[in-house]
C-alpha positions in Angstrom: -50.7 -58.9 18.8 -53.1 -56.5 17.1 -52.1 -53.3 15.4 -54.6 -50.6 16.3 -57.3 -53.2 16.3 -58.6 -56.2 18.3 -59.3 -59.7 17.0 -62.7 -61.3 17.3 -61.3 -63.3 20.3 -60.2 -60.1 22.1 -63.5 -59.1 23.8 -64.7 -58.8 27.3 -63.9 -62.5 27.9 -60.3 -61.4 27.9 -60.0 -59.7 31.2 -56.9 -57.6 30.5 -55.6 -55.6 27.6 -52.0 -54.5 27.4 -51.4 -51.3 25.4 -48.0 -50.2 24.3 -46.2 -48.4 21.4 -44.2 -51.5 20.6 -41.0 -50.5 22.2 -39.4 -53.6 23.8 -38.9 -52.1 27.2 -42.5 -50.9 27.4 -43.9 -54.3 26.2 -41.8 -56.1 28.7 -43.0 -54.1 31.7 -46.7 -54.4 30.8 -46.3 -58.1 30.2 -44.4 -58.6 33.4 -47.2 -57.0 35.4 -49.9 -59.1 33.7 -47.9 -62.3 34.4 -47.4 -61.4 38.0 -51.1 -60.7 38.4 -51.8 -64.1 36.9 -54.2 -62.6 34.3 -54.8 -63.7 30.7 -53.8 -60.7 28.6 -54.2 -59.5 25.0 -51.4 -57.3 23.6 -52.4 -54.3 21.5 -49.7 -52.5 19.5 -50.6 -48.8 19.2 -49.8 -46.7 16.2 -50.8 -43.2 17.1 -51.7 -40.7 14.5 -51.1 -36.9 14.3 -51.9 -34.6 15.9 -52.7 -36.6 19.0 -49.4 -38.4 19.2 -47.6 -35.1 19.6 -49.1 -34.1 22.9 -50.2 -37.5 24.3 -51.4 -38.2 26.9 -53.2 -34.9 26.9 -56.7 -35.4 25.6 -57.2 -33.2 22.5 -60.5 -33.0 20.7 -61.2 -36.1 18.7 -58.7 -38.2 20.7 -60.9 -41.3 20.3 -59.5 -41.3 16.7 -55.9 -41.1 17.8 -55.3 -44.8 17.2 -57.5 -45.5 14.2 -60.9 -46.9 13.7 -60.3 -50.2 15.5 -59.6 -48.4 18.7 -62.5 -46.1 18.2 -64.8 -49.1 17.9 -63.3 -50.6 21.0 -64.1 -47.5 22.9 -67.8 -47.8 21.8 -67.9 -51.5 22.5 -67.7 -53.7 25.6 -64.4 -53.0 27.3 -62.2 -55.3 29.4 -62.0 -55.3 33.2 -58.4 -54.0 33.2 -56.2 -52.1 30.8 -52.4 -51.8 31.4 -50.4 -49.3 29.4 -46.7 -48.5 29.4 -45.2 -45.4 27.7 -46.5 -42.0 26.8 -48.7 -43.0 23.9 -50.2 -45.8 25.9 -51.0 -43.3 28.6 -53.5 -41.6 26.2 -55.0 -45.0 25.3 -55.4 -46.2 28.9 -56.9 -42.8 29.8 -59.5 -43.1 27.1 -60.3 -46.7 28.0 -60.9 -45.9 31.7 -64.5 -46.1 32.7 -66.7 -47.3 35.6 -66.3 -50.9 34.3 -62.6 -50.7 33.2 -59.8 -50.0 35.6 -56.8 -48.2 34.0 -53.2 -48.8 35.2 -50.4 -46.8 33.6 -46.7 -47.7 33.9 -44.2 -44.9 33.9 -44.7 -41.2 34.8 -47.3 -39.9 32.3 -46.1 -36.3 32.9 -49.6 -35.1 33.8 -51.5 -35.5 37.1 -51.9 -39.3 37.9 -55.5 -38.7 38.9 -56.4 -39.5 35.2 -55.8 -43.2 35.9 -56.8 -45.6 38.6 -53.2 -46.4 39.4 -49.8 -45.2 38.1 -46.7 -47.3 38.6 -43.5 -45.3 38.5 -39.9 -45.8 39.4 -38.8 -44.1 42.6 -36.1 -42.2 40.7 -38.8 -40.4 38.7 -39.9 -38.6 41.9 -43.7 -39.0 41.2 -45.8 -39.3 44.3 -49.6 -39.4 44.9 -52.4 -41.4 46.6 -52.8 -43.6 43.5 -49.1 -43.9 42.7 -47.2 -47.1 43.4 -43.4 -46.7 43.3 -40.7 -49.3 42.8 -36.9 -49.5 42.4 -36.1 -49.8 38.8 -38.5 -51.3 36.3 -41.0 -54.2 36.2 -39.6 -57.4 34.8 -40.4 -61.2 34.8 -37.1 -62.3 36.4 -37.6 -64.7 39.4 -36.3 -68.2 40.3 -38.8 -69.9 38.1 -38.0 -67.6 35.1 -34.3 -68.2 35.6 -34.8 -72.0 35.8 -36.7 -71.9 32.5 -33.9 -69.8 30.9 -31.3 -72.4 32.0 -33.5 -75.2 30.5 -33.9 -73.3 27.2 -30.2 -72.5 26.9 -28.4 -75.6 28.4 -25.2 -75.1 26.4 -24.2 -72.1 28.5 -24.1 -74.4 31.5 -21.3 -76.4 29.9 -19.0 -73.4 29.6 -16.2 -73.1 32.3 -16.8 -70.9 35.2 -16.8 -68.3 36.4 -19.3 -67.2 33.7 -19.4 -63.5 33.3 -22.5 -62.0 31.5 -21.8 -58.7 29.8 -24.8 -56.5 29.1 -24.0 -53.6 26.8 -26.1 -50.5 26.3 -25.0 -47.2 24.8 -25.4 -43.4 24.9 -28.8 -41.8 25.7 -30.2 -38.5 26.8 -28.7 -39.3 30.2 -25.6 -41.3 29.3 -22.4 -40.7 27.5 -20.5 -43.7 26.1 -17.9 -43.5 23.4 -15.3 -45.9 21.9 -12.7 -45.0 24.5 -15.0 -46.0 27.3 -15.8 -49.4 25.7 -12.2 -50.0 24.9 -11.4 -49.5 28.6 -14.1 -52.0 29.5 -12.8 -54.6 26.9 -9.2 -54.2 28.2 -10.3 -54.9 31.8 -12.4 -57.8 30.9 -9.7 -59.3 28.7 -7.2 -59.0 31.6 -9.7 -60.6 33.9 -10.4 -63.6 31.7 -6.7 -64.1 31.0 -5.9 -64.1 34.7 -8.6 -66.4 36.0 -10.1 -68.2 33.0 -13.8 -68.8 32.8 -16.2 -67.6 30.1 -17.7 -64.4 28.8 -21.3 -64.2 27.5 -21.9 -60.8 25.8 -24.9 -59.2 24.4 -25.5 -55.7 23.0 -28.6 -53.6 22.8 -30.2 -51.6 20.0 -28.5 -48.5 21.4 -25.0 -49.9 21.1 -23.4 -48.2 18.1 -22.4 -50.5 15.2 -18.8 -49.4 15.2 -18.5 -50.1 19.0 -20.2 -53.5 18.6 -17.7 -54.4 15.9 -14.7 -53.1 17.9 -15.7 -55.0 21.1 -16.5 -58.2 19.2 -13.1 -58.1 17.5 -11.2 -57.5 20.8 -13.1 -60.0 22.9 -13.7 -62.7 20.4 -10.0 -63.5 20.3 -10.3 -64.7 23.9 -11.2 -68.4 24.6 -14.7 -69.2 25.7 -16.5 -66.1 24.4 -20.1 -66.2 23.3 -21.4 -63.0 21.6 -24.9 -62.0 20.6 -26.3 -59.0 18.7 -30.0 -58.2 18.1 -31.2 -60.0 15.0 -28.8 -63.0 15.3 -31.3 -65.7 15.8 -32.9 -66.5 19.1 -32.0 -64.0 21.7 -30.0 -65.9 24.4 -30.4 -63.0 26.9 -32.5 -65.0 29.4 -29.8 -67.8 29.2 -27.1 -65.2 30.0 -29.0 -64.1 33.1 -29.8 -67.7 34.1 -26.3 -69.1 33.9 -24.2 -66.1 34.9 -22.0 -66.4 37.9 -21.6 -62.6 37.8 -23.0 -59.8 35.6 -21.3 -56.7 34.2 -23.8 -54.1 32.9 -23.4 -50.6 31.6 -25.0 -47.9 33.7 -27.3 -46.5 31.1 -30.1 -49.0 31.0 -32.6 -49.1 33.9 -34.3 -52.1 32.4 -31.2 -54.2 32.0 -29.9 -53.2 35.5 -33.3 -54.1 37.0 -33.3 -57.5 35.4 -29.7 -58.2 36.4 -30.5 -57.1 39.9 -33.4 -59.6 40.1 -31.0 -62.6 39.6 -28.9 -64.1 42.3 -25.6 -63.2 40.6 -23.3 -60.3 41.8 -23.8 -57.3 39.7 -21.1 -54.8 38.6 -22.0 -51.5 37.0 -19.6 -50.0 34.4 -19.5 -46.3 33.5 -21.3 -44.9 36.5 -19.5 -41.5 36.1 -20.9 -41.3 32.6 -24.6 -41.4 33.6 -26.7 -38.6 35.2 -30.3 -37.8 35.9 -32.9 -40.4 36.7 -30.8 -43.5 35.6 -28.0 -42.2 37.9 -30.4 -42.0 40.8 -31.4 -45.6 40.2 -27.7 -46.8 40.0 -27.0 -44.9 43.3 -29.9 -46.8 44.9 -28.5 -50.1 43.8 -25.1 -49.2 45.2 -26.7 -47.9 48.4 -28.5 -51.2 48.9 -25.3 -53.1 48.1 -27.2 -55.0 45.4 -24.7 -53.7 42.9 -21.0 -52.7 43.1 -19.1 -50.4 40.8 -17.1 -52.3 38.2 -13.5 -53.0 39.3 -10.6 -55.1 38.0 -11.4 -58.0 40.5 -15.1 -58.6 40.3 -15.1 -60.3 43.6 -18.2 -62.2 44.7 -20.4 -60.8 47.5 -23.6 -61.9 49.2 -26.7 -61.2 47.0 -30.3 -60.6 47.9 -32.2 -60.4 44.6 -34.1 -57.2 44.0 -37.6 -58.3 42.9 -40.2 -55.6 42.9 -42.6 -56.9 40.4 -44.4 -59.4 42.7 -44.7 -56.7 45.4 -46.2 -54.2 42.9 -48.6 -56.8 41.5 -49.9 -57.6 45.0 -50.4 -53.9 45.6 -52.3 -53.5 42.3 -54.5 -56.5 43.1 -55.3 -55.1 46.6 -56.0 -51.5 45.5 -58.2 -52.5 42.6 -59.8 -55.5 44.4 -58.8 -57.9 41.6 -59.8 -61.4 42.7 -59.0 -63.4 39.6 
């Protein structure tokens, strides 16, 4: 991955460039689309400079210098056939990269008219519509049967744990979500009671938005139970794919559209905790999952139900390929 620059190998022979600000969720969506398109891609980590980063993706004077000299040189040189960006800063970069020879695809609502890009891919809950807008439920992700099989192969130890295996995906508060210690205590109490009643295993992971005090509190309460595996960011190899691959059921907090989308792409029943604590766009997505019966509200029983995986990425990629006439 290059920082505001492109290696000597990253020229027009690489058909696709992925431009993001480095946030994991944005990188994951851009990578998932390139993978679904079957295209070799070069990642470019953008480090935007003032004053352009403040109003991106609006095109202020001198915007070709927004990402440093390496990016400016790329604009003057031979560009790739396709650029894919995700996030507001990337929206400026893809807008600048767009030309007769380079098609620009922007993931997430850029907050200005989508006509500045060849295609904009936005979640339905954002409400963005237009002739060059492709909508999807949730977010782009790589989860399909092949990905899940690979995850099980990479993390075989989880398959030896007794079932039912419950994967717990924990987020935290955000602009649209309110989670506090009391809420997570309630979740821990209900899960503890569930495991004590029926046995099985708990596989838990936190996110970067899970507060440290809540992580410590949950780990203390749940680690006293048998067959608990706990992971926090930075603790070695991230077993998150293994959790999804081996889960018999998944419990996910309602705040993260990305985690919910990936959980919904598996074949495991999905239970959403804290629905009443989420509002705005994430709440609209949760309501869509509930309406489709792909997810159920968290309850004390976590009963299995028939599952049809929600897999939007392949459909979106096929639509991108068709609209842009991508043949490779």
